[in-house]
C-alpha positions as CSV (number, residue, x, y, z in Angstrom):
1,X,21.9,-35.4,-17.8
2,X,23.3,-38.9,-18.2
3,X,20.5,-40.0,-20.5
4,X,21.2,-37.0,-22.7
5,X,24.7,-38.2,-23.5
6,X,26.1,-41.0,-25.7
7,X,26.8,-43.2,-22.7
8,X,25.5,-46.6,-23.9
9,X,28.9,-48.0,-23.3
10,X,29.6,-51.6,-24.5
11,X,31.3,-52.4,-21.3
12,X,28.2,-51.4,-19.3
13,X,25.6,-52.7,-21.7
14,X,27.5,-55.7,-23.2
15,X,25.1,-58.2,-21.6
16,X,22.1,-56.3,-22.8
17,X,23.5,-56.2,-26.4
18,X,24.2,-60.0,-26.3
19,X,20.7,-60.7,-25.1
20,X,19.3,-58.5,-27.9
21,X,21.4,-60.5,-30.4
22,X,19.7,-63.6,-29.1
23,X,16.3,-62.0,-29.9
24,X,15.5,-61.3,-26.2
25,X,12.4,-59.0,-26.4
26,X,13.1,-57.5,-23.0
27,X,16.6,-56.5,-24.0
28,X,15.5,-55.0,-27.3
29,X,12.8,-53.1,-25.4
30,X,15.3,-51.8,-22.9
31,X,17.7,-50.6,-25.6
32,X,14.9,-48.8,-27.4
33,X,13.6,-47.1,-24.3
34,X,17.2,-46.2,-23.4
35,X,18.0,-44.6,-26.7
36,X,14.6,-43.4,-27.9
37,X,14.5,-39.8,-26.9
38,X,17.8,-38.8,-28.3
39,X,17.4,-40.8,-31.5
40,X,13.9,-39.4,-32.1
41,X,15.3,-35.9,-31.8
42,X,18.1,-36.5,-34.2
43,X,15.7,-38.0,-36.7
44,X,13.3,-35.1,-36.3
45,X,16.0,-32.6,-36.7
46,X,16.7,-34.0,-40.2
47,X,13.2,-34.7,-41.5
48,X,11.5,-31.9,-39.7
49,X,8.2,-33.7,-39.0
50,X,6.9,-35.7,-36.0
51,X,5.3,-38.5,-38.0
52,X,8.2,-38.8,-40.5
53,X,10.7,-38.9,-37.6
54,X,8.7,-41.8,-36.0
55,X,8.8,-43.7,-39.3
56,X,12.5,-43.1,-39.6
57,X,13.1,-44.3,-36.1
58,X,11.1,-47.4,-36.6
59,X,12.9,-48.3,-39.8
60,X,16.2,-47.6,-38.1
61,X,15.6,-49.8,-35.1
62,X,14.4,-52.7,-37.3
63,X,17.6,-52.4,-39.5
64,X,19.8,-52.1,-36.4
65,X,18.5,-55.1,-34.6
66,X,18.5,-57.2,-37.7
67,X,22.2,-56.2,-38.2
68,X,23.2,-56.2,-34.5
69,X,25.8,-58.9,-35.2
70,X,27.8,-56.4,-37.2
71,X,28.2,-54.1,-34.1
72,X,31.7,-54.8,-32.9
73,X,32.0,-52.2,-30.2
74,X,34.4,-49.9,-32.0
75,X,32.0,-47.1,-31.0
76,X,29.4,-46.7,-28.3
77,X,26.0,-48.4,-29.0
78,X,24.3,-45.0,-29.0
79,X,26.7,-43.6,-31.6
80,X,26.3,-46.6,-33.8
81,X,22.5,-46.3,-33.6
82,X,22.6,-42.6,-34.2
83,X,24.5,-43.0,-37.4
84,X,22.0,-45.5,-38.6
85,X,19.2,-43.0,-37.8
86,X,21.1,-40.3,-39.6
87,X,21.6,-42.4,-42.8
88,X,17.9,-43.5,-42.8
89,X,16.7,-40.0,-42.2
90,X,18.8,-38.5,-44.9
91,X,17.6,-41.2,-47.3
92,X,14.0,-40.5,-46.3
93,X,14.5,-36.8,-46.8
94,X,16.0,-37.3,-50.3
95,X,12.9,-39.3,-51.3
96,X,10.6,-36.6,-50.0
97,X,12.1,-33.3,-50.8
98,X,15.3,-31.7,-52.3
99,X,18.3,-31.0,-50.0
100,X,18.4,-27.5,-48.6
101,X,20.8,-25.0,-50.2
102,X,22.5,-23.2,-47.4
103,X,23.7,-20.3,-49.6
104,X,20.3,-19.8,-51.2
105,X,18.2,-20.5,-48.1
106,X,15.7,-17.7,-47.3
107,X,13.5,-19.4,-44.7
108,X,10.9,-22.1,-44.9
109,X,7.3,-22.5,-43.9
110,X,6.5,-23.9,-40.5
111,X,6.1,-27.6,-40.1
112,X,2.6,-28.9,-40.2
113,X,3.5,-31.5,-37.5
114,X,1.4,-31.5,-34.4
115,X,3.2,-29.8,-31.5
116,X,3.7,-32.3,-28.6
117,X,2.4,-30.9,-25.3
118,X,4.9,-29.6,-22.8
119,X,5.1,-32.1,-19.9
120,X,4.5,-30.8,-16.3
121,X,4.4,-33.1,-13.3
122,X,2.4,-30.6,-11.2
123,X,0.6,-28.5,-13.8
124,X,-0.3,-24.9,-12.9
125,X,-2.8,-23.7,-15.7
126,X,-1.2,-20.3,-16.3
127,X,2.3,-21.6,-16.0
128,X,1.6,-24.6,-18.2
129,X,0.0,-22.4,-20.9
130,X,3.1,-20.1,-20.8
131,X,5.4,-23.0,-21.1
132,X,3.5,-24.5,-24.0
133,X,3.6,-21.2,-25.8
134,X,7.3,-21.0,-25.3
135,X,7.9,-24.6,-26.6
136,X,5.6,-24.0,-29.6
137,X,7.7,-20.9,-30.5
138,X,10.9,-22.8,-30.0
139,X,9.9,-25.8,-32.0
140,X,8.7,-23.6,-34.8
141,X,12.0,-21.6,-34.8
142,X,14.1,-24.7,-34.8
143,X,12.0,-26.2,-37.7
144,X,12.8,-23.1,-39.7
145,X,16.6,-23.6,-39.4
146,X,18.5,-25.0,-42.4
147,X,19.0,-28.8,-41.7
148,X,22.8,-28.6,-41.2
149,X,22.4,-26.0,-38.5
150,X,19.4,-27.7,-37.0
151,X,21.0,-31.1,-36.4
152,X,24.0,-29.5,-34.8
153,X,21.8,-27.4,-32.5
154,X,19.9,-30.5,-31.4
155,X,23.0,-32.4,-30.7
156,X,24.9,-29.7,-28.8
157,X,22.1,-27.8,-27.0
158,X,19.3,-30.4,-26.6
159,X,21.4,-33.6,-26.1
160,X,24.3,-31.9,-24.5
161,X,27.0,-33.5,-26.7
162,X,30.4,-32.0,-26.7
163,X,31.9,-30.4,-29.9
164,X,34.0,-33.5,-30.4
165,X,31.1,-35.9,-30.0
166,X,29.0,-33.9,-32.4
167,X,31.8,-33.7,-35.0
168,X,32.3,-37.4,-34.8
169,X,28.5,-38.2,-35.0
170,X,28.0,-36.1,-38.2
171,X,31.5,-36.7,-39.6
172,X,32.4,-33.0,-39.7
173,X,35.2,-30.9,-38.3
174,X,34.9,-29.5,-34.7
175,X,35.3,-26.0,-36.1
176,X,32.3,-26.6,-38.4
177,X,30.3,-27.7,-35.4
178,X,31.1,-24.4,-33.7
179,X,30.4,-22.3,-36.8
180,X,27.0,-24.0,-37.4
181,X,26.0,-23.7,-33.8
182,X,26.8,-20.0,-33.8
183,X,24.8,-19.4,-36.9
184,X,21.9,-21.4,-35.5
185,X,21.9,-19.3,-32.4
186,X,22.0,-16.1,-34.4
187,X,19.0,-17.2,-36.3
188,X,17.1,-18.0,-33.2
189,X,18.2,-15.1,-31.1
190,X,15.5,-12.5,-31.8
191,X,12.5,-14.6,-30.9
192,X,14.0,-17.2,-28.6
193,X,17.0,-15.9,-26.7
194,X,15.2,-15.3,-23.4
195,X,13.8,-18.9,-23.4
196,X,16.4,-20.9,-25.3
197,X,18.2,-22.3,-22.2
198,X,15.5,-23.8,-20.0
199,X,12.9,-24.4,-22.7
200,X,15.1,-26.2,-25.3
201,X,15.6,-29.2,-23.0
202,X,11.9,-30.1,-23.2
203,X,11.4,-29.6,-26.9
204,X,10.3,-32.6,-29.0
205,X,9.8,-35.2,-26.3
206,X,9.3,-38.8,-27.3
207,X,8.0,-41.0,-24.5
208,X,5.0,-42.6,-23.0
209,X,2.4,-44.1,-25.4
210,X,4.3,-43.1,-28.5
211,X,7.5,-44.8,-27.3
212,X,5.5,-47.9,-26.3
213,X,3.8,-48.0,-29.7
214,X,7.0,-47.8,-31.6
215,X,8.7,-50.4,-29.4
216,X,5.8,-52.8,-30.0
217,X,5.9,-52.2,-33.8
218,X,9.7,-52.9,-33.9
219,X,9.4,-56.1,-31.8
220,X,6.5,-57.3,-34.0
221,X,8.5,-56.8,-37.2
222,X,11.6,-58.5,-35.7
223,X,9.5,-61.5,-34.5
224,X,7.9,-61.9,-38.0
225,X,11.3,-62.3,-39.6
226,X,12.9,-64.7,-37.1
227,X,13.6,-68.2,-38.3
């Protein structure tokens, strides 16, 4: 569970951060791979689409590494990066579509994003099919949640952040986190309650070739702008 928490502590990763500040490609690559899964999920929880989330993540990394000298260690690196991702994702969403009205929300259509296959180290055809079906239903149900509920659900149940960590990340009250999570669970309950615990952990993965492709694009952009 360690990689699912905001544990990129400056004390532990200080050397990595300093190397990234000196444009060390290996350090930049290491930070991206360390943070990618969580940040991608946060981006996707806001924009609601795989491709848009990848665009947001790439833009956020480029911005973060260009401005890494402004990181003073007042928060954990993961928290600092997550807030950049949130700001970029919200800006992206404002450019693409109107902000959801919680009081007037009556449900939305399913995302047209391609569903990412459920990973299985030792695939059993029948089990893999069942798992994929569960994850498809789960991703669709999550995509239909209002954005304020969806981001809290991702932070608390997928990433395993505490109430306090989630409140700090999204700059809301702890009680608001609890209320939004409760409402998110109620909306998911009918279709997903039986699967929500074990299946949610594997929703919206971001690794392998996609992670490598994004890392290469970020590094190429950073290199092009170096003096």
